[in-house]
N, C-alpha and C positions, 0 to 999 in steps of 0.2 A: 290339240294334246290336253287331256284329262288326266290327273294323277289321283287313285282313289287308295288311301293310305289306311291299312288294318288288316287283321287277321287273327289266328291262332285258335279259330273254330269256325264251325260253318255257320252259328249265328252271329258273325261279323261279317264272314265273306258273301253269303248268298244275297243279303242285301245289295251290298255292293255289286253283287253281279247284274241283280235286277237292274240298279241304276245304269250300269254300262250298257246293258241291252238297250234301256229307254234311250240313252243317248246315242246310240248308233242306229236306232229307229228315226230318229230326227235329223242326225247328221251322219249319214251312212259311214263317210269316209274318215271320220274323226278318230284319232289316236287314243287310246286307253292303256294306262300302265297302272299296275297294282304294286303297291309297296308293302309287302306282308311280311310274316316272320318266317322262321326258320325251321317251324313246325311241321312235322309231315303232312298233317291235315292240309296245310297251305297248299303245298305242291299237288296233292292228291286231287283238290276240287278244283284249283286254276289249270292245271296242265290239261284237261280235257276241254278247256273254253275257248282255246284260241287268243286269248288276251294275254299280253305280255306282263311278265310280273319279275320283280326283282327282291328276294329274301332281305330283310334287315336283321342284324344281329340284336335287336331289341329283346329285351325280357321281361316278366312283369313286375312290378313293384316288389320289393324285398318283404318278407315275413320276418326275418330273423336279421340281426345286426350282421352276421358274418356274410350275409349276402348283399349288403349295400356296395362294397366297391364293385363287385362283378356288376351290379345293375348301373351303377355310375361308368363304368368302362363302356357297357354295352351302349347305354345312353348317347355317350360321348361319340361313339363309332358310328350310330345310326343317324347323329345330327349331320356329320361330317358326310355319310353317303347321299343322305338328302340334299344336303347343299349342292354336293357335285351333280346330281341327277337334274335337281331343279334349274341349276345355271344353265345346262347343256339342253335340256329340253324346252324350257320356258312355257310350262302349261299354262293353259287359259285359267285354270281354277284346279284347287286341292280339296278335296272332299276326304275328310275323315271318317272312316266306319266305326268309330268309337272303340273303347278299349285302349290298352297301353299302346298298342302298335301303332296308333293315329297321331300320337304325341309329336314325335320328331318334324313328321312332314309338316304338320300344321305351325308347329314353332316357326320352322325356317321359312315357310311359305309366307307366314306373317311379316316377318322381318324384311321379306323380299318384296313386300307390296303385292303379292299374286292373291287374287279372289279366294278366299277359304269359306269352308263350310262344314259342317259335322252332323253326323247322324246321331240322334239319342232316342232309339227305340225303346228303352227301358223306362217305366213310370217313372222311376226315381234314376238320376243319374250315379253312377257308379265314380270311384276317387279318380281315375283316369280321365272321365268326362268333365269332372269338375274342374280338374287342372286345364284341360285343353280347351275348356269353352271361352277362355280369354283369348285365344289366339284364332276363332272362328266369327267371321262376319253374320253367317246366319246358322241357326240350330234348327235343325229338323225332327219334330216331336212325332211320334207315334199317337200319344193320346193328349186332349188337353189338360188333363190332371197334373201333366209333368210340368208345365209354367211355373208351378209355385216353389219349386226347386231351384228357380234360375233368377231368382230376386233382379238383382241390378242388369242381369242380362236379358231379362224377360223380353225386352222389345226385338232382341235377335231371333226370337222363337216364332217358328211357323209350324203348324199342325199339319203334316202331310200325311200321316199314317206310316207303316214301315215298308219298304218295300220290297217285295216278295218276288220270286222266280215266275218269270212269264209260263212256265210249263203249267204250274200249280194254277195261276190265272185261268189259263185256255181251258183245263181241266174242268174247273169251276164251271166256267161259262158253258162248257159243253154238257155238263150235267144238269143246266139249267138252274144252278143254285142262286142267281143274281135275277131271276125272273120270278116276280110276284104272282105270275100266271102259271107257272108250273105246278103240277098237280104231284102228290104224294106217290101217285103211280108212276109218273114220269122219272122223278127223283130215285125211286126204288129200282127202277128199269136201269137206269144209269149206273147204279150202285152194282146190279148184278154184273154189268159191262166191265167194269173196272175191276170187280173180283175175278172174272173170267181171263181177263188179261194177265192178271198176277199169279194166274194158275191156283187160285183158290175156290172154294165150293160156292156157287152162286145162291144155293138155298138157305144159306145160315148167315145170320149177322157176323159182323167182322167187329172184334176187340183187338185194338193195337196198342200195344205197350212200347214205349220208347225210354230206352236208357239215354239217349243221347249221342251225338256224332263221335264222341270220344268215349262212351260208354257211361254207365250211372249206376255202380254197384248195389248202392241202396235201392233204387227203384226197382232193379232186376230181382233182386233178392225178395223186395216186398211183394212183387206182383206174382212170383213164383209160389211163394209161402201163402199168400191168399188165395190162389185159386186151386192149390193143393187142399186146403182147409174148406172150402166153400161146398164140395161135394155136388151133387147134383142137383139139390136146391137150398135155398136160403129162405126159410119161412115160406110165403105164399109167392115170392120172387121167381122170375123166369128162371127155367133149368139152363145151366152151365151147358148141357148137351145142345141146346138151340144154337149156340155160339161157336164161333171158330176164333183161334188165337193167332195174331203175327206179332212175335216179339222181336224188337231191335235191340240187341244186347250191347252192341260194341265188339270189337274183336277179343277182348280178353275174358269177357264171360259167355262167350258163346257155346262154347264145348259143354260147361257145368251146367247152363240152363238147359240146353237140349237134352242131357241126361237126366235130370230131374223131372221133366216133362214126361220123357219116357217112362221113367221108373213110375209117375204117378199115373199113368194111363190117360193122360190128357194130350188130345191131338192139337198140337201147336206147329206152325212154320216159324223156326228160329233163324233169323239171319243177323248177320253181324253188322250190316249196312244196306242201303239200298240208294240207288241213283234214280229210283222210279216214286219219289214220294207224292208227286202229282196223281199217281194212281192209287197209292195206299191211302191217302186222305179222302180221294173222292171214293173210295170202296168202303172207308170205316164208317160204322155206327157209333162207335164211342172211343176214345182215345186215352190212354195213361200215360203220363209222362212230367217230365220237368216243366218250368214256366219262364224259358227264355223268351225274350220278347219276339225273335224271329219267327221261332215255331207257333207261338201264340197269333201272330199275323196271319201264319199260313191255316191255322186251324179256323180262324174266323171267316177268311177266304174262301175255305171249302165248307163251310156250314157246319164243322164237326164239333159234336158235344164232346167234352173233356173232364179228365179228372186229374188233377194238378198237384204235384208234390214238390213245392218250391225247393231249391236247392237251400241247403240248410245251414251251410259254413259261411256264407258272407256277412260280414259284420253288420252291412247296410242292408240286407235282406232285401235286396231289389226284385229277386224273383217272386217273394212274396207280396210285393207291390203291383208287379205286374198280374200274377194270379188274382188278386182282388178287384182288378178291371172287370175281367170277365166273369168272377163271380158275382159281383155287384149287379152286372147285366143280367144274369142267369144263364150265361153261355157256359159256365164251369163250375166245378166243386171241389173245394181244396182239402186236402189231407195233410197233414202235417208229417214230416218226415223226421221221425223222433231219433232216427239214428240206431234204434231198435228194432230188428227185423220183425219180431211177433208183435210188439206193440203198433208197429206202422200197418202190418199186414191186417192185425184185427180191425184196425179203424176204415182200412182200405175196402175189405170185405164188406162192411155194412153201407157206405158209401157206393159202392160198386153194385149192390144189390139192389138199392133203391133208383139207381140211375139206369138199370137196363129195362126198365117198364118202359113201353113202348110209347105211352104218353108224355112221358117225363125226358125220353130222348129227343121226342119232336119239338118241346119247349125249348130245350138247351140248342138245339140245331137253328130253330127261329132265330133265337138270341145271338148267337154266334154269328148268323149270317148278317143281323143288322149292326154289327160291330165292323163289318168287313169294309176295307178302304182300298179297293184293287188297283185305283188309279195312283197309288203310293210313289212308286218307281217312276211314272211319267211326271208325277208334280215335281218330285225331286230334280229331275234332268231338266226341266223348265227353268226352274229356280236358279239352278247353277247356270244355264245359259244365259238367263237374264242378268245375273250378275256379272257376266263378261261384258254383255252390251251395254 
């Protein structure tokens, strides 16, 4: 039995699912248990996988003084829950998936002398991971640059990449993204096939906008305003009519975004959410979205160019640090989310117009592919098994 602790977002759960898949490939009969959160997204994602899961009452760190008691109460209850589960299951190892929901299980496992490890796919660790690292024997990093943030715990760090869903890896391999011998003609042919599977036009380039699994209103609004203002041409840049738009909005913004595209006369597919991210990334010529560590790993695996609007409200700006890794490699461009719809849309329009040029797309795609680490899940699984042995 292996216990994987974390959740609250797809960005935490999907890497955990990738590791669980890899563990099962190596040891087909091994038990896997997720200790997740009580957020609805956790059940929605995990219920379809066949893996067992138990929600913890844990909540994020408090932002206001009035929330401190509730946090402490939920933390204490989560510690008790984890202690009971670990005593009953006697897991071989506990893997923290990062974030607030991984802390209780890691702390309890460490005290019980159960092997512990932690995923830290962000370039710079957040508050929860800075706390939890003391309870982890190994810390799995997505990028080498993250070592600098772990000072005395640097010896625990292993650069594995960020585990990503097997379906995305397989689709990328199917699309010849990892083959240096594949021609652009072959890649374009596979993109047309992915578009066909999604019910999209095969003869138009695909621009994908992603608000995130829980929605991202600033991104949604900026993209819609940007595209409405671009018209048919931006200077000597390609016409918007040569492209099609697939916008993943999150549930709350879907109706509003759909209405605005219709009023503007922009042909766009608007989905709240999709389970077909492997096909979406394989089909995309360009992606606009946030800079969560998990989606960046998926973008590089798919060789997808991107324009990133890092989440602006985190004090430590960890999404900006993530985006900088891709931008410095030439795989992405960064647009600042100013929290002002018009200003952000104006900046986005300039960067988007420049990025839609064929030569630029190809350079960014090549750079993204060079950052890909498709064996990350397998490496993490092998490291966990090695800790047990």
